[in-house]
VOTORDREN-873145 format. One record per residue (C-alpha): residue in one letter; x negated, y, z. Coordinates in Angstrom, 1 decimal, decimal comma. Layout:
   res       px       py       pz
     A        X        Y        Z
...
This chain:
   res       px       py       pz
     M     33,7     12,2     -2,0
     A     34,9      8,2     -2,4
     D     37,3      7,0      0,2
     I     36,7      3,5      0,8
     P     35,2      1,8      4,3
     S     31,6      3,0      5,1
     H     29,7      4,6      8,0
     H     27,4      6,5      4,8
     M     27,7      9,4      3,1
     I     29,5      8,9      0,2
     Y     28,6     11,6     -2,5
     G     29,8      9,4     -5,3
     T     27,9      7,5     -7,8
     L     23,6      8,1     -9,8
     V     22,4      6,2    -12,3
     D     19,2      4,1    -11,0
     Y     16,2      4,5    -12,0
     L     14,5      1,2    -12,8
     S     17,7     -0,4    -14,0
     G     19,5      2,7    -15,8
     Q     22,6      1,2    -14,0
     S     25,5      3,3    -11,7
     I     25,2      2,8     -8,3
     V     26,8      4,5     -4,8
     D     25,1      8,2     -4,5
     T     24,3      8,5     -0,6
     D     21,5     10,3      1,2
     D     20,2      7,3      1,5
     E     20,3      5,8     -2,0
     R     18,5      9,7     -2,9
     Y     15,4      8,4     -0,8
     R     15,2      5,5     -2,6
     Q     15,3      7,3     -6,2
     K     12,9      9,0     -4,7
     I     10,4      6,3     -3,3
     A     11,4      4,7     -6,9
     R     10,1      7,3     -9,0
     F      7,1      8,1     -6,7
     L      5,9      4,6     -7,2
     V      5,8      5,0    -11,2
     T      4,5      9,0    -11,5
     A      2,2      8,8     -8,8
     K      0,8      5,6     -8,2
     G      1,0      3,8    -12,0
     Y      3,3      1,2    -11,2
     S      5,8      0,2    -14,5
     R      9,5      0,7    -13,7
     D      9,5     -3,6    -15,0
     E      7,2     -4,2    -12,1
     L      8,9     -3,0     -9,6
     I     11,6     -5,2     -8,0
     P     14,6     -3,7     -6,0
     R     16,9     -4,4     -4,0
     L     16,4     -8,6     -3,4
     R     18,4     -9,6     -0,5
     I     17,2    -11,8      2,8
     E     20,9    -13,4      4,3
     T     20,5    -14,5      8,1
     L     23,2    -16,2     10,5
     F     22,7    -16,3     14,3
     N     25,5    -16,4     17,2
     H     28,2    -16,0     14,1
     N     26,2    -12,6     13,5
     F     26,2    -13,0      9,9
     V     23,1     -9,9      8,3
     V     22,2     -8,9      5,3
     S     18,4     -8,0      4,8
     T     18,3     -6,0      1,7
     I     14,5     -5,6      0,2
     D     14,6     -2,5     -1,6
     L     11,2     -2,8     -3,1
     V      8,9     -5,7     -4,3
     I      5,9     -4,7     -6,2
     N      5,1     -7,8     -8,8
     L      1,9     -7,8    -10,1
     A      0,4    -10,0    -12,9
     G      3,5    -12,6    -11,9
     Q      2,5    -12,1     -8,1
     R      4,6    -10,4     -5,4
     L      2,4     -8,7     -3,8
     V      4,0     -5,9     -1,9
     V      7,6     -5,6      0,0
     L      8,4     -2,4      0,7
     R     11,2     -1,3      2,8
     Y     13,0      2,2      3,9
     G     15,1      3,4      6,7
     P     15,4      7,0      8,1
     G     13,7      7,6     12,1
     S     10,5      6,1     13,1
     L      7,9      4,1     10,8
     V      6,9      1,9     13,8
     T     10,2      0,6     15,0
     R     10,6     -0,5     11,2
     E      7,1     -2,4     10,8
     R      8,1     -5,4     12,4
     S     11,0     -6,5     10,4
     A      9,2     -5,4      7,4
     I      6,1     -7,6      8,1
     A      9,0    -10,8      8,6
     A     10,1    -10,3      5,3
     A      7,3     -9,9      3,6
     R      6,9    -13,5      5,6
     V     10,0    -15,5      4,7
     L     11,4    -13,5      1,1
     H      8,8    -16,1     -1,3
     P      9,9    -19,5     -0,7
     E      6,2    -20,3     -2,3
     Y      3,7    -18,2     -0,6
     Q      3,9    -14,8      1,9
     I      3,5    -12,0      0,2
     P      0,4     -9,9      1,0
     Y      1,1     -6,3      1,9
     A      3,8     -4,1      3,3
     V      4,8     -1,1      2,8
     V      7,4      0,7      5,3
     T      8,4      4,5      4,4
     N     11,3      6,7      5,2
     G     10,9      8,6      2,4
     E      8,2     11,5      4,0
     D      5,5      9,3      5,5
     A      4,0      5,2      5,0
     E      2,5      2,8      6,8
     F      1,2      0,2      4,6
     L      1,0     -3,0      6,6
     E     -0,8     -6,6      6,6
     T      1,3     -9,2      6,2
     G     -0,9    -11,9      7,9
     R     -2,1     -9,7     11,4
     G      1,1     -7,3     11,5
     Q     -1,7     -4,3     11,0
     V     -1,4     -1,3      9,9
     L     -3,7     -0,8      7,5
     A     -2,8      2,7      6,3
     R     -0,5      5,3      6,4
     G      0,2      8,8      4,5
     L      2,6      8,1      1,7
     A     -1,4      8,4     -0,1
     G     -1,7      5,4      2,2
     I      0,6      3,4     -0,4
     P     -2,4      1,5     -3,1
     T     -1,7      2,7     -6,8
     R     -1,9      0,0     -9,0
     E     -5,3      0,0     -9,6
     E     -5,5     -0,2     -6,3
     A     -3,1     -2,9     -5,5
     L     -4,9     -5,0     -8,3
     S     -7,9     -5,1     -6,8
     L     -6,1     -6,2     -3,5
     L     -4,6     -8,6     -5,4
     A     -8,0    -10,2     -6,6
     G     -8,7    -10,8     -3,6
     C     -6,1    -11,8     -1,8
     E     -5,0    -15,2     -0,5
     F     -1,3    -16,1     -1,1
     A     -1,1    -18,5      2,8
     S      1,7    -20,8      2,8
     P      5,0    -19,5      4,6
     P      5,5    -20,5      8,4
     A      7,5    -23,2      8,7
     G      9,5    -24,9     11,6
     A     10,4    -22,8     14,9
     K      7,7    -20,0     13,3
     R      9,7    -19,4      9,6
     E     13,4    -19,1     12,5
     R     11,4    -16,5     14,5
     E     10,9    -14,4     11,5
     F     15,0    -14,6     10,0
     R     15,4    -13,9     13,5
     I     13,2    -10,8     13,7
     L     14,9     -9,7     10,8
     N     18,9    -10,6     11,9
     T     18,7     -8,5     15,6
     F     16,6     -5,9     13,2
     D     19,1     -5,5      9,6
     Q     22,1     -5,4     11,7
     E     24,5     -2,4     11,4
     E     27,2     -1,3     13,6
     C     29,3     -0,4     11,1
     C     33,2      1,7     11,5
     V     34,5     -1,7      9,8
     G     33,9     -4,1     12,8
     G     34,6     -7,5     12,0
     A     32,4    -10,8     11,6
     C     31,2    -10,8      7,7
     A     30,8    -14,4      7,7
     L     32,8    -17,3      7,5
     P     33,3    -19,3     10,7
     S     32,1    -22,6      9,4
     A     28,7    -21,2      7,9
     R     25,9    -22,7      9,2
     E     23,3    -20,7     11,4
     G     20,0    -20,2     10,0
     G     18,0    -17,9      7,1
     Y     18,2    -18,3      3,5
     E     15,6    -17,2      1,2
     G     15,8    -13,7     -1,2
     D     16,2    -13,3     -4,3
     K     20,3    -13,0     -3,6
     N     20,6    -10,2     -6,0
     N     17,4    -10,8     -9,0
     D     15,4    -13,3    -10,3
     K     12,8    -12,0    -11,5
     N      9,4    -13,7    -10,8
């Protein structure tokens, strides 16, 4: 096990299923790899239609948080589904997934979101925040997603106070109590939310 400060058990490294790069091996990352493989082998997506590890950064009340968006399903140049993984209850993760879908892209709201713990899942509509399907079987196949895409209206992202509210939700829900402790942000940093794509500028 790597001797670095962390609140996750680290087993070493593994090869990322989508990128082929070497990444840190944790229990959570093994689930993320399982989900990515499931989307390709069982749901029919190609690897290059799955964008991993986009980020949204927020700073409120001196609390800097990086929200990682585990996967985004991108079809025909449009981001259709945000997928967020987390252990435990799905219900408690619905609102932060919807918030991410609403603000991740600067030009439109991503229409759908998935929350999953690796064993179960919920498929959500971003606009109304409704659960459309439950279970891993409820995650749309590529063919189903193309049908959804054909009928999609890509709503404008929230603005002003509504946009800030979504960033604040991410800041609150994605805060981790790390054993390292201490503030991550620069003291002079401007508070607020920042769009994603910090790690990946594809589409």
